[in-house]
C-alpha atoms as one frame of an Amber mdcrd trajectory, in Angstrom:
protein
-105.212 -56.914  -5.495-106.780 -60.323  -5.944-103.516 -61.936  -5.269-103.352
 -60.011  -1.879-106.885 -61.055  -1.019-106.271 -64.720  -1.716-103.015 -64.471
   0.318-105.068 -62.812   3.214-107.762 -65.523   3.168-104.917 -68.182   3.162
-103.259 -66.415   6.075-106.449 -66.617   8.013-107.032 -70.379   7.235-103.377
 -71.123   8.264-104.285 -69.647  11.700-107.346 -71.409  12.188-105.597 -74.498
  11.378-103.050 -73.886  14.064-105.075 -72.245  16.830-102.365 -73.072  19.627
 -99.652 -71.466  17.427-101.868 -68.299  16.814-102.894 -67.971  20.372 -99.275
 -67.963  21.612 -98.081 -65.750  19.019-100.908 -63.175  19.327-100.642 -63.081
  23.039 -96.808 -62.660  22.880 -96.952 -59.717  20.596-100.003 -58.239  22.204
 -98.107 -58.359  25.469 -95.100 -56.523  24.027 -97.005 -54.015  21.982 -99.449
 -53.138  24.949 -96.453 -52.602  27.382 -94.687 -50.547  24.861 -97.773 -48.386
  24.125 -98.412 -47.818  27.688 -94.966 -46.748  28.569 -94.666 -44.679  25.459
 -97.930 -42.786  26.491 -96.326 -41.809  29.801 -92.918 -40.793  28.156 -94.740
 -38.867  25.412 -97.159 -37.166  28.001 -94.508 -36.215  30.155 -91.403 -35.525
  28.207 -92.307 -35.217  24.693 -95.942 -33.599  24.484 -95.522 -29.729  23.810
 -96.830 -27.743  26.718-100.489 -26.469  26.262 -99.305 -22.808  25.606 -98.576
 -20.814  22.379 -94.950 -21.366  21.187 -94.106 -23.349  24.259 -90.399 -23.901
  23.205 -89.972 -20.187  23.733 -90.893 -20.592  27.628 -87.934 -20.843  29.767
 -87.040 -21.066  33.517 -84.381 -18.865  34.722 -82.340 -19.643  37.838 -79.322
 -18.460  39.562 -76.105 -20.592  39.749 -73.728 -20.081  42.660 -69.978 -20.423
  42.327 -70.117 -24.061  42.557 -72.621 -24.354  39.875 -75.562 -25.228  42.240
 -78.846 -23.921  40.912 -81.179 -21.773  43.212 -84.168 -19.760  43.067 -83.733
 -16.042  42.238 -83.502 -13.229  44.710 -85.765 -10.389  43.817 -83.372  -7.534
  43.421 -81.530  -9.938  41.036 -84.575 -10.651  39.225 -85.340  -6.911  38.676
 -81.843  -6.252  37.267 -81.995  -9.328  34.832 -85.269  -8.096  33.752 -84.073
  -4.684  33.140 -80.917  -5.420  31.452 -82.040  -8.321  29.289 -82.966  -7.849
  25.638 -83.543 -11.724  24.944 -86.947 -11.693  26.301 -90.436 -10.523  25.474
 -90.984 -10.816  29.282 -89.718 -12.189  32.570 -91.845 -12.870  35.454 -91.372
 -14.015  39.173 -93.650 -16.461  41.107 -93.824 -17.459  44.571 -96.476 -20.105
  45.548 -97.884 -21.079  49.024-100.912 -22.751  50.570-103.472 -20.311  52.304
-106.742 -20.756  53.865-109.428 -18.973  51.956-112.723 -17.896  53.261-115.658
 -16.051  51.690-116.580 -18.855  49.052-119.071 -21.710  49.463-116.837 -23.137
  52.196-113.378 -22.668  53.893-110.464 -23.926  51.743-106.950 -24.637  51.623
-105.968 -23.136  48.249-102.726 -23.297  46.435-101.904 -19.469  45.717 -99.305
 -17.886  43.496 -98.131 -14.310  43.692 -97.142 -13.318  40.152 -95.528 -10.317
  38.627 -96.740  -8.140  35.734 -95.509 -10.347  32.735 -96.600 -13.648  34.091
 -99.400 -14.140  31.685 -97.903 -12.680  28.906 -94.976 -15.275  29.357 -97.529
 -18.157  29.172 -99.698 -16.513  26.462-102.809 -17.286  28.456-105.582 -14.906
  29.531-108.854 -15.232  31.435-111.672 -16.827  29.782-114.084 -14.587  32.047
-113.291 -11.034  33.213-110.019  -9.488  32.862-106.452  -9.887  33.775-104.166
  -7.807  36.027-103.589  -4.383  35.141-100.575  -2.263  35.732-102.553  -0.535
  38.354-103.245  -3.857  40.224 -99.489  -4.415  40.459 -98.785  -1.234  42.419
 -98.051  -1.096  46.142-101.218  -0.361  48.252-103.690  -1.001  45.208-107.020
  -2.584  45.871-106.404  -6.380  46.282-107.892  -8.392  43.419-107.228 -12.069
  42.393-107.810 -14.478  39.643-109.297 -17.996  40.214-108.979 -21.305  38.456
-111.778 -22.548  36.341-112.239 -25.686  38.874-112.314 -23.123  41.990-114.907
 -21.095  40.121-117.172 -24.046  39.447-116.814 -25.680  42.779-116.619 -22.766
  45.294-118.029 -19.875  43.362-120.971 -21.696  41.780-119.857 -20.736  38.200
-121.561 -17.442  38.904-120.638 -14.855  36.166-121.105 -12.134  38.699-117.948
 -11.619  40.724-119.221  -8.695  42.772-120.908 -10.698  45.365-117.799 -12.603
  46.374-115.006 -11.218  48.833-112.457 -13.667  49.452-110.271 -13.538  52.481
-106.839 -14.903  52.448-103.851 -13.884  54.923-105.904 -11.009  56.271-106.452
  -9.356  52.996-109.897  -9.087  51.276-109.727  -9.750  47.521-112.213  -9.044
  44.743-112.272 -11.561  42.100-111.703 -10.043  38.673-111.389 -13.098  36.376
-111.575 -16.852  35.628-108.556 -18.569  33.959-109.123 -21.125  31.205-110.257
 -24.682  32.238-106.788 -26.562  32.152-104.621 -23.755  33.280-103.418 -24.231
  36.951 -99.691 -23.308  36.622 -97.649 -23.473  38.719 -98.085 -26.306  41.303
-101.746 -26.784  40.584-102.469 -23.056  41.504-106.134 -22.113  42.229-105.775
 -18.346  43.131-103.450 -15.743  41.549-102.481 -12.513  43.162-100.553  -9.603
  42.102 -97.028  -9.389  43.301 -96.825  -5.813  43.263 -99.197  -4.940  46.135
 -96.563  -6.549  48.648 -93.437  -5.178  50.053 -90.371  -6.077  47.959 -87.547
  -8.371  49.137 -84.295  -6.322  49.384 -81.995  -8.966  50.131 -79.853 -10.762
  47.187 -79.386 -13.762  49.057 -83.008 -14.570  49.796 -83.785 -17.060  47.034
 -87.668 -16.905  47.260 -88.770 -16.456  43.646 -89.080 -18.764  40.524 -88.457
 -17.057  37.408 -90.233 -17.759  34.047 -89.534 -15.971  30.641 -90.497 -15.952
  27.102 -87.874 -15.675  24.597 -88.070 -13.108  21.594 -88.589 -14.418  18.006
 -85.158 -15.515  16.921 -83.482 -15.452  20.366 -81.935 -18.817  21.335 -81.651
 -20.343  24.903 -77.822 -20.068  24.363 -77.704 -16.441  23.451 -80.158 -15.602
  26.356 -77.931 -17.485  28.847 -74.739 -15.731  27.616 -76.714 -12.456  28.013
 -77.840 -13.280  31.704 -74.119 -14.411  32.339 -72.954 -11.024  31.621 -75.340
  -9.161  33.842 -74.757 -11.795  36.630 -71.127 -11.302  36.414 -71.476  -7.461
  36.554 -73.924  -7.887  39.671 -71.227 -10.136  41.251 -68.512  -7.662  40.876
 -70.813  -4.879  42.031 -72.378  -6.539  45.110 -69.594  -9.205  46.053 -70.611
 -11.454  49.008 -73.823  -9.813  49.215 -75.218 -11.875  46.283 -74.871 -15.512
  45.790 -75.378 -15.468  42.121 -72.308 -15.961  39.793 -73.971 -17.060  36.647
 -77.438 -17.887  35.486 -79.297 -20.924  34.192 -81.660 -20.834  31.263 -83.819
 -24.078  30.686 -86.588 -24.803  28.255 -89.460 -24.844  30.827 -90.418 -28.574
  29.816 -86.895 -29.683  30.483 -86.840 -27.902  33.810 -90.138 -29.426  34.837
 -89.130 -33.027  33.962 -85.540 -32.971  34.659 -85.897 -35.034  37.832 -87.942
 -37.772  36.224 -86.334 -37.889  32.841 -83.703 -40.683  33.674 -86.402 -42.840
  35.391 -88.710 -42.500  32.313 -86.130 -43.267  29.814 -85.125 -46.298  31.849
 -88.631 -47.589  31.838 -88.725 -46.915  27.981 -85.514 -48.906  27.443 -86.827
 -51.784  29.643 -90.265 -52.077  27.555 -88.235 -51.855  24.460 -86.086 -54.898
  25.573 -89.311 -56.815  26.491 -90.616 -56.052  22.956 -87.262 -57.405  21.660
 -87.552 -60.568  23.815 -91.403 -61.118  22.554 -90.157 -60.682  18.999 -87.523
 -63.078  19.460 -90.043 -65.637  20.733 -92.272 -65.081  17.922 -89.474 -65.332
  15.241 -88.781 -68.630  16.721 -92.380 -69.821  16.609 -92.623 -68.666  12.925
 -89.458 -70.417  12.163 -90.634 -73.735  13.447 -93.883 -73.273  11.549 -92.044
 -72.574   8.477 -90.127 -75.596   8.857 -93.298 -77.802   9.304 -94.715 -76.173
   6.146 -91.768 -77.048   3.931 -93.360 -79.656   1.945 -96.332 -77.366   1.177
 -93.891 -74.675  -0.018 -92.194 -77.165  -2.270 -95.378 -77.998  -3.873 -96.454
 -74.393  -4.424 -93.032 -73.794  -6.064 -93.354 -76.876  -8.298 -96.833 -75.540
  -9.505 -95.195 -72.328 -10.527 -95.012 -69.905  -7.493 -91.899 -67.775  -7.618
 -89.999 -66.584  -4.518 -91.661 -63.278  -4.759 -95.106 -64.901  -4.389 -93.882
 -66.897  -1.412 -92.550 -63.794   0.205 -95.829 -61.768  -0.254 -97.623 -64.611
   1.267 -95.486 -64.584   4.370 -95.702 -60.900   4.788 -99.492 -61.025   4.448
 -99.501 -63.839   7.210 -97.156 -61.720   9.204 -99.483 -58.630   8.849-102.478
 -60.634   9.934-100.738 -61.855  13.090 -99.229 -58.552  14.008-102.308 -56.451
  13.026-104.443 -58.695  15.273-101.869 -58.618  18.042-101.575 -54.916  17.571
-105.267 -54.388  18.146-105.355 -56.334  21.220-102.033 -54.675  22.384-103.659
 -51.129  21.933-106.499 -51.997  23.914-104.267 -53.592  26.592-102.001 -50.539
  26.344-104.940 -48.158  26.938-105.886 -50.053  30.106-102.339 -50.108  31.177
-102.271 -46.150  30.918-104.878 -46.050  33.469-103.143 -48.462  35.669 -99.828
 -46.533  35.249-101.529 -43.162  36.076-103.092 -44.556  39.054 -99.873 -46.261
  40.417 -97.432 -43.251  39.400 -96.251 -41.079  41.900 -98.654 -38.048  42.473
 -95.765 -35.448  42.085 -94.792 -37.022  38.473 -94.951 -33.739  36.450 -97.528
 -33.319  33.821 -99.394 -36.452  34.710-102.593 -35.029  33.462-101.146 -34.972
  30.092-100.695 -38.735  29.897-103.155 -40.335  27.559-103.664 -42.702  24.727
-103.805 -39.788  21.842-103.210 -39.813  18.140 -99.281 -39.501  18.518 -99.426
 -42.467  20.744-101.700 -44.535  18.491 -99.411 -43.540  15.474 -96.453 -44.649
  17.289 -98.297 -48.134  18.078 -99.300 -48.501  14.344 -95.630 -47.804  13.392
 -94.485 -50.463  15.851 -97.041 -52.932  14.289 -96.029 -52.320  10.782 -92.404
 -52.553  11.645 -92.942 -55.839  13.320 -95.047 -57.113  10.483 -92.549 -56.222
   7.960 -89.455 -57.328   9.964 -91.051 -60.924  11.110 -92.490 -61.456   7.666
 -89.354 -60.748   5.653 -87.319 -62.916   8.222 -89.679 -65.757   8.034 -89.888
 -65.568   4.293 -86.211 -65.439   3.566 -85.786 -68.505   5.775 -88.552 -70.317
   4.178 -87.806 -69.769   0.486 -83.829 -69.995   0.679 -82.422 -72.691  -1.200
 -84.162 -75.393  -3.652 -87.269 -76.080  -1.937 -88.139 -78.738  -4.506 -85.692
 -81.006  -2.655 -88.455 -81.306  -0.071 -90.485 -83.263  -2.610 -88.021 -86.025
  -2.361 -89.323 -88.913  -0.011 -87.551 -88.404   3.357 -85.953 -85.189   2.048
 -85.189 -82.557   4.649 -85.104 -78.956   3.688 -82.736 -76.500   4.972 -84.969
 -75.130   7.605 -84.817 -78.557   9.466 -81.093 -78.651   9.023 -78.255 -77.563
  11.371 -78.373 -73.967   9.899 -81.888 -73.607  10.992 -81.108 -75.049  14.317
 -78.258 -72.533  14.695 -80.428 -69.642  13.844 -82.946 -70.655  16.496 -80.100
 -70.925  18.878 -78.874 -67.618  17.926 -82.402 -66.121  18.640 -82.539 -67.760
  21.999 -78.967 -66.371  22.913 -80.388 -62.789  22.093 -83.332 -63.509  24.168
 -81.199 -64.680  27.153 -78.844 -61.578  26.879 -81.822 -59.166  26.674 -83.514
 -60.881  29.757 -80.201 -60.770  31.667 -80.068 -57.061  31.273 -83.581 -56.556
  32.438 -83.004 -58.662  35.302 -79.875 -56.941  36.313 -81.588 -53.755  36.234
 -84.460 -54.822  38.262 -82.072 -56.389  40.815 -80.045 -53.221  41.183 -83.315
 -51.199  41.696 -84.426 -53.681  44.178 -81.332 -53.711  46.116 -81.218 -49.813
  46.017 -84.797 -49.786  47.518 -83.676 -52.280  50.277 -80.615 -50.145  51.163
 -82.946 -46.941  51.429 -85.495 -48.798  53.622 -82.577 -49.964  55.896 -81.622
 -46.385  56.589 -82.282 -44.891  59.933 -84.520 -41.781  59.157 -84.010 -40.526
  62.702 -87.687 -40.591  63.608 -90.536 -43.068  64.010 -93.398 -42.967  61.536
 -95.594 -45.633  63.364 -98.721 -44.450  65.240 -98.454 -40.859  64.124-101.465
 -38.783  62.496-100.753 -35.234  60.758-102.910 -32.349  60.446-102.068 -29.550
  58.081-103.127 -26.199  58.998-102.729 -22.783  57.056-102.869 -19.835  59.368
-102.959 -16.187  58.030 -99.775 -14.335  58.182 -99.058 -12.553  61.442 -98.533
  -8.851  61.152 -98.382  -7.721  64.708 -97.187  -8.702  68.142-100.749  -9.034
  69.218-101.522 -11.331  66.599 -98.359 -13.420  67.745 -99.831 -13.638  71.148
-103.366 -14.765  69.923-101.764 -17.391  67.515 -99.776 -18.867  70.560-102.835
 -19.111  72.721-104.852 -20.653  69.840-102.367 -23.312  69.204-101.861 -24.062
  72.966-105.649 -24.539  73.273-105.522 -26.746  70.279-102.803 -28.879  71.854
-104.451 -29.205  75.209-107.782 -30.291  73.753-106.068 -32.751  71.308-104.168
 -34.351  74.205-107.436 -34.952  75.818-108.476 -37.138  72.993-108.790 -40.832
  74.191-105.557 -42.602  72.913-103.464 -39.626  71.874-100.132 -39.869  73.975
 -98.533 -36.669  72.737 -99.124 -33.590  70.432 -96.551 -31.564  68.897 -96.180
 -29.254  65.767 -93.753 -27.911  63.141 -93.803 -25.992  59.886 -91.711 -28.680
  58.258 -92.456 -32.315  58.368 -89.919 -34.882  57.484 -90.189 -36.354  53.873
 -93.348 -34.177  53.233 -91.573 -31.684  50.810 -88.272 -31.201  49.100 -88.458
 -27.468  49.895 -87.319 -26.299  53.317 -86.627 -22.872  54.735 -82.785 -22.364
  54.847 -80.489 -19.675  54.885 -77.197 -18.171  56.439 -76.858 -17.631  60.192
 -74.061 -15.870  62.109 -72.525 -16.567  65.530 -73.012 -13.348  67.127 -72.367
 -12.300  70.754 -74.983 -10.397  72.935 -74.981  -6.818  72.213 -73.920  -7.271
  68.607 -77.494  -8.032  67.029 -78.034  -6.477  63.583 -80.512  -3.594  63.572
 -80.678  -2.701  59.799 -80.182  -4.328  56.233 -76.669  -2.892  56.327 -75.928
  -4.643  59.488 -77.023  -7.814  58.043 -74.933  -7.370  54.978 -72.034  -6.549
  56.969 -72.384  -9.816  58.984 -72.574 -11.516  55.583 -69.087 -10.327  54.592
 -67.564 -12.308  57.643 -67.436 -15.775  56.511 -65.614 -16.833  59.634 -68.669
 -16.328  61.744 -71.299 -17.580  59.110 -72.951 -20.783  58.712 -75.824 -22.338
  56.317 -78.709 -24.503  57.810 -82.330 -25.181  57.523 -84.674 -23.250  59.730
 -87.648 -24.978  61.452 -90.339 -23.893  63.933 -91.425 -26.646  66.424 -93.275
 -27.144  69.740 -91.620 -28.783  72.848 -93.369 -32.149  72.129 -92.531 -32.316
  68.483 -89.515 -34.261  69.155 -91.278 -36.773  71.505 -94.047 -37.540  68.900
 -91.733 -38.226  66.041 -89.209 -39.959  68.320 -86.198 -37.536  67.658 -83.953
 -38.082  70.581 -82.733 -35.307  72.793 -78.743 -35.902  72.838 -77.681 -33.081
  75.274 -79.114 -30.057  76.812 -82.827 -29.516  76.829 -85.681 -28.960  74.453
 -88.215 -26.253  74.685 -90.494 -25.957  77.657 -92.924 -23.467  79.500 -90.001
 -21.038  80.273 -89.620 -20.225  76.526 -92.284 -17.465  76.213 -92.216 -14.704
  73.635 -90.748 -12.321  76.264 -88.029 -14.614  77.601 -84.707 -15.187  76.207
 -85.174 -16.673  72.688 -83.669 -20.278  72.271 -82.820 -22.793  69.878 -82.313
 -26.446  69.520 -79.732 -27.684  66.954 -79.177 -31.083  65.496 -75.948 -33.139
  65.473 -75.283 -32.458  61.954 -74.891 -28.760  62.621 -73.034 -29.479  65.870
 -70.354 -31.503  64.124 -70.093 -29.048  61.175 -69.704 -25.812  63.130 -68.560
 -26.760  66.380 -66.430 -29.944  65.927 -64.239 -29.404  68.899 -66.420 -27.332
  71.313 -69.684 -27.457  73.203 -72.247 -25.477  71.142 -74.579 -25.250  74.360
 -74.724 -21.667  75.439 -73.521 -20.200  71.910 -75.579 -17.398  70.642 -76.574
 -17.092  66.870 -78.289 -14.701  64.677 -80.887 -16.209  62.316 -83.327 -13.087
  62.157 -83.111 -13.042  58.275 -85.548 -16.179  58.279 -88.486 -14.404  60.216
 -87.577 -10.716  60.679 -86.873 -11.159  64.326 -83.162  -9.888  64.942 -83.072
 -11.227  68.515 -80.323 -13.742  69.189 -80.922 -17.260  69.784 -79.218 -19.157
  72.435 -78.482 -22.841  71.931 -79.944 -25.001  74.687 -80.080 -28.519  73.124
 -78.907 -30.952  70.610 -81.149 -33.465  69.112 -80.619 -36.353  66.752 -80.456
 -36.042  63.117 -83.612 -36.642  60.967 -83.810 -36.884  57.329 -86.234 -34.276
  55.979 -85.797 -34.003  52.284 -85.102 -37.576  51.264 -84.094 -40.857  52.965
 -81.332 -40.871  50.365 -79.849 -37.267  51.360 -77.681 -36.945  54.581 -79.525
 -34.969  57.328 -78.816 -31.164  56.710 -77.546 -28.856  59.536 -80.883 -27.640
  61.166 -81.884 -25.014  63.669 -85.087 -25.488  65.564 -86.861 -22.351  67.068
 -89.702 -22.415  69.548 -93.240 -21.830  68.038 -94.258 -19.854  71.187 -91.370
 -17.541  70.597 -91.461 -17.162  66.744 -94.975 -18.023  65.540 -94.662 -15.631
  62.595 -92.678 -18.388  60.815 -95.490 -21.134  61.329 -98.109 -19.852  59.216
 -98.130 -23.307  57.586 -98.403 -25.727  60.819 -98.207 -29.442  60.601 -99.864
 -30.812  63.916 -98.390 -34.256  64.771-100.245 -36.599  67.057 -98.865 -40.115
  68.416-102.062 -42.162  69.000-102.742 -45.789  70.213-106.109 -45.661  68.568
-106.975 -46.204  64.850-106.171 -43.077  62.780-109.720 -42.748  61.793-110.864
 -42.075  65.239-107.977 -39.683  65.886-108.883 -37.836  62.742-112.569 -37.609
  63.283-112.108 -36.382  66.900-109.291 -33.854  65.772-111.488 -32.443  62.910
-114.384 -31.723  65.498-112.014 -29.740  67.712-110.768 -27.542  64.940-114.193
 -26.978  63.785-115.216 -25.903  67.274-112.210 -23.600  67.777-112.143 -22.142
  64.276-114.794 -23.186  61.717-112.930 -21.129  58.985-109.797 -23.268  59.388
-110.045 -26.282  57.149-107.629 -29.230  58.337-105.914 -31.648  55.997-105.252
 -35.125  57.500-102.647 -38.004  56.813-100.906 -40.633  58.665 -97.080 -40.277
  58.828 -96.808 -43.732  57.319 -98.646 -42.321  54.270 -96.045 -39.465  53.908
 -93.204 -42.053  54.387 -94.607 -44.219  51.836 -95.190 -41.249  49.518 -91.560
 -40.303  49.641 -90.639 -43.818  48.226 -93.151 -43.785  45.739 -91.061 -42.942
  42.836 -88.316 -45.632  43.574 -91.155 -48.218  44.041 -92.805 -47.206  40.938
 -89.606 -47.532  38.820 -88.864 -50.941  40.656 -92.279 -52.389  40.122 -92.383
 -51.603  36.359 -88.729 -52.810  35.557 -89.287 -55.899  37.666 -92.512 -56.754
  35.912 -90.868 -56.358  32.507 -87.925 -58.511  33.643 -90.278 -61.311  34.953
 -92.252 -61.318  31.659 -88.999 -61.372  29.771 -87.732 -64.382  31.775 -90.987
 -66.219  31.123 -90.738 -65.423  27.376 -87.153 -66.496  27.231 -87.900 -69.781
  29.053 -90.698 -70.496  26.789 -88.309 -69.498  23.921 -85.721 -72.021  24.769
 -88.239 -74.605  25.619 -89.807 -74.325  22.055 -86.343 -74.493  20.505 -85.157
 -77.569  22.301 -88.575 -79.199  21.891 -88.447 -78.463  18.142 -84.806 -79.732
  17.911 -85.790 -82.870  19.685 -88.580 -83.478  17.423 -86.578 -82.892  14.342
 -83.739 -85.031  15.590 -85.929 -88.128  16.637 -84.317 -90.495  13.844 -80.958
 -89.293  15.000 -81.425 -90.132  18.582 -82.824 -93.287  17.833 -79.690 -94.229
  15.857 -77.524 -93.116  18.648 -79.640 -95.166  21.062 -79.652 -98.097  18.723
 -76.008 -97.940  18.754 -75.558 -98.079  22.558 -76.204 -94.614  23.798 -77.894
 -94.673  27.082 -80.804 -92.448  28.291 -78.114 -90.555  30.534 -76.006 -89.810
  27.412 -78.954 -88.513  25.525 -80.114 -86.428  28.466 -76.409 -85.110  28.849
 -76.405 -84.273  25.006 -79.799 -82.404  25.026 -79.219 -80.512  28.275 -75.612
 -79.509  27.314 -76.765 -78.000  24.075 -79.407 -76.108  26.019 -77.290 -74.836
  28.692 -74.341 -73.851  26.317 -76.889 -71.777  24.456 -77.906 -70.098  27.821
 -74.232 -69.746  28.755 -73.425 -67.696  25.399 -76.454 -65.639  26.214 -75.317
 -64.908  29.624 -71.924 -63.864  28.496 -73.298 -61.534  25.768 -75.826 -60.165
  28.378 -73.270 -59.539  30.854 -71.504 -57.333  28.571 -74.523 -55.519  27.694
 -75.176 -55.016  31.458 -72.102 -52.714  31.512 -73.746 -50.337  29.176 -77.066
 -50.272  30.912 -75.661 -49.839  34.476 -74.002 -46.642  33.403 -77.246 -45.200
  32.351 -79.041 -46.123  35.604 -76.278 -45.178  37.917 -78.110 -42.139  38.911
 -81.107 -43.998  40.069 -79.177 -46.229  42.406 -78.411 -45.924  45.878 -75.755
 -47.632  47.962 -75.174 -50.180  45.220 -72.400 -50.201  42.528 -73.651 -50.445
  39.012 -71.320 -53.325  38.649 -72.384 -55.089  41.761 -71.117 -58.778  41.587
 -73.804 -60.093  44.074 -76.655 -58.893  41.906 -75.079 -60.099  38.491 -74.322
 -63.676  40.142 -77.823 -63.977  41.489 -79.346 -63.047  38.309 -77.046 -65.566
  36.415 -77.982 -68.409  38.712 -81.877 -67.384  38.365 -81.485 -67.519  34.642
 -79.528 -70.747  34.664 -82.125 -72.427  36.789 -84.993 -71.269  34.732 -83.144
 -72.289  31.436 -82.315 -75.732  32.935 -85.893 -76.346  33.766 -87.083 -75.236
  30.363 -84.632 -77.611  28.853 -85.362 -80.560  31.106 -88.794 -81.340  29.734
 -87.775 -81.750  26.060 -84.497 -83.439  27.194 -86.451 -86.296  29.235 -88.669
 -86.578  26.171 -85.676 -87.515  24.101 -84.547 -90.060  26.697 -87.900 -91.883
  25.914 -87.342 -92.200  22.102 -87.901 -95.829  20.949 -85.238 -96.752  18.645
 -87.564 -99.287  16.604 -90.198 -96.382  16.214 -87.533 -94.074  15.301 -86.025
 -96.183  12.443 -89.190 -97.671  11.325 -89.147 -95.394   8.082 -85.370 -94.969
   7.866
């Protein structure tokens, strides 16, 4: 311990003697450790941290798979059969979530509400902290309506009152009694605020209506593989029994955590790999600095060896010095990482799953400490081996030059720079490919215009009668009329689906049916479903007449909705070009009649009266899907979630304030939710921009570190070769010859790094191919541009020490020769 304490004190003195070296080394390592800690915090919180439920690995998500292997939500009749026939689960539960307007609390709210079946809370192992859970009686048809509230909703809107009897919450024309409060951090799924029993509502009868998300808890001893095999057997039996009346061919069973994070896993692993590369570049830089410092201390080490210090003692000294360096850097890196986590959470896409689980917790700190100790051991051993190799006593000879200063040391320094350059090239290529992908996405014509459009989300109660349909249409007409009178507002429309606002759109099977052949019963619909020649599949959207004008979706042929299209008139539809091309490629679809009553329980035929341009709804990166638009005035029952769109020349704040006042005057119990359409558009690209920003930041940082690395090696080489360069110049070498010599060595090192890095990019690009759009993983333009940038930066880094070499005075260089 005395020896270690002496080495520790000596290490502190060494750092104080070389403040420049200490500052650069500590900053470099702190940068790498801080970035790695921050990204690992996100990866751990999203991908690795166990879900906050008892035995979370037993919780799974069950989905249907069709004949092509595509995953779908579960139809309710299929769910009931799976639940009845399966023996692998303690419980299976179905869930459907929606946004509803809720009154009866402190103020009207738009609340995320989930209808859950009997075993839902059993599956998650969660019970109310106040009150009770749903009983079997609560799940029966026509039972008294009750609900559970989230802890946050209870505090904010119910005043944390333990007396539930004074609250009667109204949602979708139903009056609910509050019976319990869920635990503080439970809001599954989709930040749910209210849970209602599924059993009180009518059951779905269709096996092709994929409306339900299903979760299950495996029995002890049951595996995901055995559960999947069991459900596959049941699915096969149902397919044989019902044929085309069910889409399910097999079933998918995924661990819930894997299902929740499947879309973001590749991007997060890419970021973790990028920051690991950055840490490698930082370590290479520090290794070069330590190597240079060890060379300058060669004489000191020789004296210590001559006085009796053995190699083990010298190795211990370097390990302690490395530990002091890495420990100081690690402490600063952890602080920086904690700040970085806050920044990442702030800039991360809001739909990133489990974002609330991201923090600098004990596992993350343990990871950071492990990185610090690993770096300390690796750098310390590397430096000690290089410094104590060979017979260091030779350095006592006047003019002697130890091994570190010789060609072998120079080669090692260049090997480290080659590794830096190769790693930096990989990062730069990754950033370049992501950047070009984003540019390709931004250059796509979305089929609409987002500028100067304000959106207002409204959640109406479900319509249950024809009289309510009439009242709803009158209310929306009055709302549109008053909004059009707002100064600066040019046009007002509405739809239940806004482009890029959600991945989930209503869609289903429609049929080309002639007048007089409308289905009347479920059996009639099933009979239509068996005739594939007259069926098609399309998105289904409710829209008003000016919706297309506000968003700039062009009319291609025919007409859009107008005042003639009342509830009692012939029901009409407008389709997009994608559907016209797919279903009527060689004929005019105008005047054709289709049946799409399975979407809104209205079996009246729809006559196609117009064709509009394609708009990208789900994503800019996905082709427009075939879409059928119906008139809001004719089928308002589908528009319980209505997004009003307003094209306005005035500032959004003024339009929003005026619109909020109008809504409050028309219905004070209808809370609006405002955005600009440009905000919606930007949010749809948030994930891609997030990935690009971080990878680019890592790549630029790595480039700067690599440039500093090659500058350090060349500067050190020039300093050690001063006498050699003096001899060359004394023998007739010109400054241009010396410049060419030094630059040639530096650029040769860069070229070797580029070659190795290019080979490394082939492995990287295969990993990130799923994140690219419109760009080949082996894009030569990106690779060529990155190589030019890296060569230019390297040339600049080599130029300064090369110019210094040309100014060597042969007389000074040879004075002590």
